[in-house]
N, C-alpha and C positions, 0 to 999 in steps of 0.2 A: 482894513484888508491888507493881507500880505501879498507882496509881488514876488513872483518866481524869479530867481536869478537867471539871467541869460546863460545858456549853455555855451561853453567855449571849447573848441576842439583842442586836443593835446598839441597838435601841430601849431595852431594859432597862438596858444598860450606860450609856446616857445619862440614865438616871433618868426616862424618860418612857414607862413601860409601857403606859399606856392611851391615849396620844395617837397619832394616825396620823402616819406619816413625812411630812416636808415634801416637796413636789415639788422636783425639782432646778431651781435658779434660776441665772441668770447674774448674778454679783455686781454688775457695772457697771450693767446696765440694769434688773435685776429681772425680766427676761423669763423665762417658763417654758421650759426647754430642750425639753420635750416639744412645746410649741406651735411653737417655732422649727423643730423637725424636721418637723412636719406641714406647715408653710408651705413649707419647702424641697421636700418631696415634691409638694405641689400645684404649685409652680413648675415642677418637673421634668416633671410630667404634661402641663402645657400647653405647655412649651417643646419637648419631644421628641414631635413628632406622628408617628403611624404612617402609612405610605404604602400606599395600595391599588394595585392593578394599573395603574390609569390614571395615577396620579402617578408610579409607577416607570417607566412607558413615556415619560412626559413628560420625566423626568430623563434617560433614555437618548437621547431625540430631541434635547434641547438639547446634550448632550455630543457626540453625533455631528456636530451642526451646527458646534460650535466647533472640533472636530478637523478637519473637512472644510475649514473656513475657514483654519485654520493650514496645512493641506496646500497650499492655494492660495497663501497668503502665501509659502511656501517656493519655489513654482514661479515667483513673480514675478521674483525676481532671484537665486535660489539662495543667499541669505545664510544662512538657517537651515540647520542640519545636516539631511541627507537622512533619516537614520534618527535620530529624536529621541526622547528620553524625558522626558515631562512628569510633574510631580508635582501631582496634583489633591487639594486639601485641602477638607474640609467646613467651611464658614464663610468669610465674606469677610474682606478685609484689615482692615476696621473692627472685626472680632471678635478681632483680636490673634493670628491663626494664623501670622503672619510678623512679624518685627521690622522694621516700616516706619513712617515718620512719618505721623501722621494729620492733621496740621494743613493739608496741601494738598488733602485729599480733600473733595469735596462730601458733604453729609450725605444719606444714604439711610436710610429707615426700613422695617423689615419690616412688611408689611401695607399700608403706604401706597405704597411703590415696588416691593417685591419680596416673594416668598413663601419662596424658598430662595436661599442664597448660597454661592458656592464661590470658592476662590482657585486659580488655575492658574499654576504656575511653568513658563515656557517657556525652555529654554536657547537663547540666541543663539550661544553658544560652548560647546564641551565640551573639558575636559582630562581624559580618562579613561585615559590610557596611562602615567601616572606612578606610581612607588612612593611610599608615604607615608613621612615627612610631606611635605606640600606647603609650600614656602617662598614667601611672597608679599612684594612690595615695599611695606613699610609705612613707609618713611622719611618720606614726605610726609603721613602720615595719623595721625589719632587712633587709639587702641586699638580693635580690633574693626572697623577699616576698612582699605581698601587701594586703591591704584591698580593697574591691570592693563596691563602692557606687552604689545603684540602680538608682541614678540620671542620670546615663548614658543611662537608658532605658526609655521606654514610660510608661504612667500611667497604661495601662493594665498589663504590666509585673510586675510593683510594687505591684498592688493589688493582683496578683496571688501569689507572692512570699513573701509578707511582713511577713507572719507567720514563714518564715525561715530566718528572719533577726534579727540583734540586732539593737536597735533604739537609736540614739543619738540626743538629743534636743539641738539646738544652742541657744545662748543668744538672737539672733534676732527673735526667735520664730519658725524658720524653723526646720523641722524634717528630719533627714537623716537616711535612711535605709541601713545598711551594710549587704551584703549577707554573711550568716554565714555557714562556712564549716561543723561545727558539727551539726547544725540544718538541713542543707540540707541532710547530711548523715543519720540522724535519720528519716527524712521524706522518704528518698529513701528506707531504710531498711523496714520501716513499709509498704510502698506501694508494694514493691516486695513480702513481706510476705503475704499481702492480695491477690495479684494476684496468687501466687503459691498455696495458700489455695483453691482458686476458681478453678484453673486448676486441682488440685488433686481430687476435688469432681466429675469431669467428665473426668476420664482418657480415653485416646484414644489409640487404638492399635498402638504399636511401639513407644509410647511416652517415653522419658527418665525418669528414676526414680530419684527424687530429694533426694540425700542421705544426704546432709548437707546444711544448710543455716546459715551463721554466720556473725555477724557484728564485724569486726576487726578494732577498731578505726573508721576511716571514710571510710573504704573499706567494701564492701559486698562480701563475699566469698561463692560461690555456687559450690558444687560437684555434678555432674550428673553421674548416671550410664546409659551408653548407650551401648547396646549389651554387649560385653566383656570388655568394656573400662570404666574408670572413669576419667572424665574431670573436672578440677578445673578452674573455671572462677572467677578471681578477678575483680569485677566491681567497677569502680571509678567514682563518680560524679565530673564533671569538668566544668569550664567555658572556652569556645572556642573563640579564636580571630583569625581573619585574619590579616596579616601584621606582624610587628616586634616591640617589646617593645623598647622604647627610652633608657632604662637602658642598653640594650645590643647593642646599635648602634655602639659603638666604636669597638666592636669585628669584625664587618663587614669590618673595615678599614685595618685589619691585613691580612697577607698572611696565607693561610691555605692549608692543604694537598689535599683538594677536589677541589682547584682552577683548572679550565679547564676540570675537570672530570664530574661535574654536574653544573648546572647553579645556580647563586645566587637566582634566583626566586624560584627554587625548595627547596632551603635550608630555605628560610625565608617566606614560604607560610603561616605560622601560628604558634601559640603557645597556651599554656593552662595555666590556674590556677588550681592547684590540691589541694585537701584538706589536707594540712600539714602546720604546723607553725614552726617558728624558736625556738631555745632553750628557749629564754626569751619572745617569742611572746604571744599574746593573742589568745588562741586556738579557741575561738568562732568567731573571726573576720579575722584571718590571713590565707591567701592562699599562696602557693609557685608557682613560675614560673616554668613551665615545657616545655622543647623543644623536647618532644617525637617525634613529627612529623618530625622535622629536623634531629633527630638522625636516623630515618628510612632511610632518604636519605644518610646520611654520611656513614652508614654501607655498602652501595653499593661500597664505595671506599676503604674499608679495605681488605687487602689480606687474603686469606683463611688460610695461615699458622699463621698469627697473631691472627685471630679469634679462631683458634684451641688452641693456647697458652692461650688466654684470657679465653676460656671456661674451660680449665683444671685448670688454676689458680683460677678461680671463685669456682670451685668444692672444691679445697683445702681450700680456706679461709672461705667459708660458714660454714664448719664444725669447723674449727680451731678457728675462731674469733667470734663465735656465742655468747659468754658470756664474759663480758657484751657487749650488742649490741652497738658497737661504729662505726664499719666499715660495710658498705653496699656494695654489689656487684656494686652498682651504682658508688661508689667512684673509684672502679677498672676500670669501663667503662670510667670514666672521664680521668683517667691516661692514658688509651690506646689512647684516642683521642688526648691528649697532646703529647704522643709519636709519633703519626702519623704526627703532625705538626713539631716535633723536628728533626725527622730522615728522611734521603733521601728515596724517594718512591721506588727506585730500590733495596735498602737494605731490606726494609720491604716486598718486593715482592718475596724474596728468598724462594723457597718452602721447603728447608731443614734447615731453620733457626728457626723452631718453638721452639726448646730447648732454643736458645739464647733469644727469645722473652719472654718465660716463666720466665727465670731467671731475665731478665730485668724488667718485671712487678713486680716480688717479690721485687727486689731492689728498684723500684720506690715507691712501697707501703710502704716499710720500711723507706725510705727517708721521705715520707710524714708524717709518724707517728712520727719519731724522731723530725722532725721540726714542728709538729702539723700544717701542711699546705697542704691543697688540694684545689686548686682553681677550682671553677665551670668553665667548659669549655667555656660556652657562656657568663658568667659574671665573669671574672677572679678576680675582686676585692672582690668577695664573697668567703671566706675561709670556706669550708664545715666541717672542723675539729676544728674550732676556739673554740667551746664550750667544748671540751673534757678536762678532767683533765690530769695533767702530769702523774699521777699514771696509768690511763687507757691507754694512748698512749704508755707508756714504757712497760706495761704488754703485749700489742699486738705486739709491736716491738720485744720483746724477743721471743714470740711465732713464729713470722715470721723468726727470726734468726735460729730457729731449722729447719724450712722448708728449708731455704737457705743452711743449712749445710748438708742436705740429701734430695734433691728434688726427687730423684728416689723413695725412700721409700714412700714419701707422694703421689707421682703419683700412685704407686701401691695400696695404700689405697683407693684413689679416684676411681681407676678402680674397685676394689672389691665392693665398695659402689654402683656404677652404675650397675655392673653385678648382685648384690643382688636385686636391685630395679627391674631390668628386669626379674629376676627369679620370683619375687612376682607377677608381671604382667602376666607372662606366666602361673603361677599356677592358678591365678584367671580365666584365659581364659579356662584352662583345666577343672576347676571345673564347668564351665557353665556360661552362660550369666547372668548379673545382671538384664537385661530385654531383651526381644527378639525383635529385629528389623526384620520385615519381609523382605525377599529379594525383590528387585525391581520388579521381575517378578511374585511375589506370588499373586498379586491382581491387575490385569491390569485395573480393572474398577475404581480404586480410583485415581482421578486426583491429589490428594495431595502427592501420593507416588513418591519420586524421581526416575528417570529412570536410567538405566545402564550407559547412556552417562554421566550423572552428576557425578556418582561415579568415572568413569574413568577420567573425566576432573579434578575432585577435587584431585584425587591421583596425577595426573600430576602436578597440581599447588603446592601441598605440597612438592613433591620431587624436583621440579625445583626451589622452592623458600624457602629454609630452613632459618628460622630466620627472614623472611620478614614480613611486616605488611599488614593488610587488612583493608581498610576503607570501611565501609558499608553504603549505602544510602538506607533508608527503609521508606516506606509509611505505617503508622500504620493502614490505612484502607485496605491495601492489603499486609499482612505480608507474604503471600505465595511467593512473588516475590522480594526477596532482590537483590539489585545490589551491587556487591562488587568489590573492587579495590585492587590489590596487587601492592604496590608502585604506579606507574603511569599508570598501565594497567587496563582497565575495563573488567568485565566479566558478 
């Protein structure tokens, strides 16, 4: 017969029977892991506010206004596709929801300038009738970038858009029109300005107040006052493709953290060209590949504790690494996706590991800076930090070293910043609305007034789908009835 070995407690095996176990500490900083977890939870509580019916209605009113405005832009000169599909992302461009350069953007602060922020990708052109993979002309561009010849499109499209192109004449006499991101952005800003000017000549009851319209590089930023809220919309003109680019084809051959959780079809349903160029690229011609639609799907597979750590880390680095602008929150997002591929799913699913994840993200970012290497998640051969000088990366690495030495203090600062922003928002609400939105019951005879059910439904969508994206299908001839989709659900 076999005898069972006597069980020995961990404390006893270490020879410290009567001493209490040490709290778990971070070796580098000496911070208590339990305290870091609590600070991350507190940050999350203040950063993710719940919306009541009134706020949900304000979100819907602002969204309707923006879509109506875009419908009118389409009617100006018929440049935009008649039936268009927008991608609405929670968070502005400055939050790293899309891979765009931040150095040309004016600084807006939550609480001071706006209360909620969104990014809206608006296709100027669509290529949705091709089988994958999509082959782009990258002969003139750095990795992850491309020029776009209008030869891919019909004569009608070329004649509509040729004033937004750079023209290249070939030796054989042929003329090639390259779609210009800067010219498209100029046209888009001018068109939006014309439409907003017309709208403001005939103000309607309950209409949002346009507080600011600015062109930031190739992005148009609009701040709307709606009820007691200020909403920032970063509107980005893009080129939309169905399928998958040939340059990212090898990425599909690798194993990924989302395998078996979502289908490959969901991940590779489409991609965009966004108006941004490489460090040495030609600004007037070069577009950047964006996989924003795929990233929406991948976010479904990321654990809540890792997302909390990411949001807290992002809040710390946005302030700390803002000058010179070398590191974007999008770099941090890419590192998080790489971490998901590298680490076991059951480890990343641990609910009380947010502190470990935060420290790991800081370590990863510092590693990327010291080695001047941050591979694009979808096109790993593209190093997003390649253009930075040694001086810049070492400056930021030293700043991150100070965070790693005292993460608790930097978390407390991030919490104070988000609490201050929330106080500013509440103060604005107490002082009175920026413009009054009538309650849904106040005018039963107006068919354009959203009803109570819509406000409740929208509140439910917002609270149930934090951080998710909404695709909107809109008919410019009937802008009162947008159909929108959160991830893969239609409403």
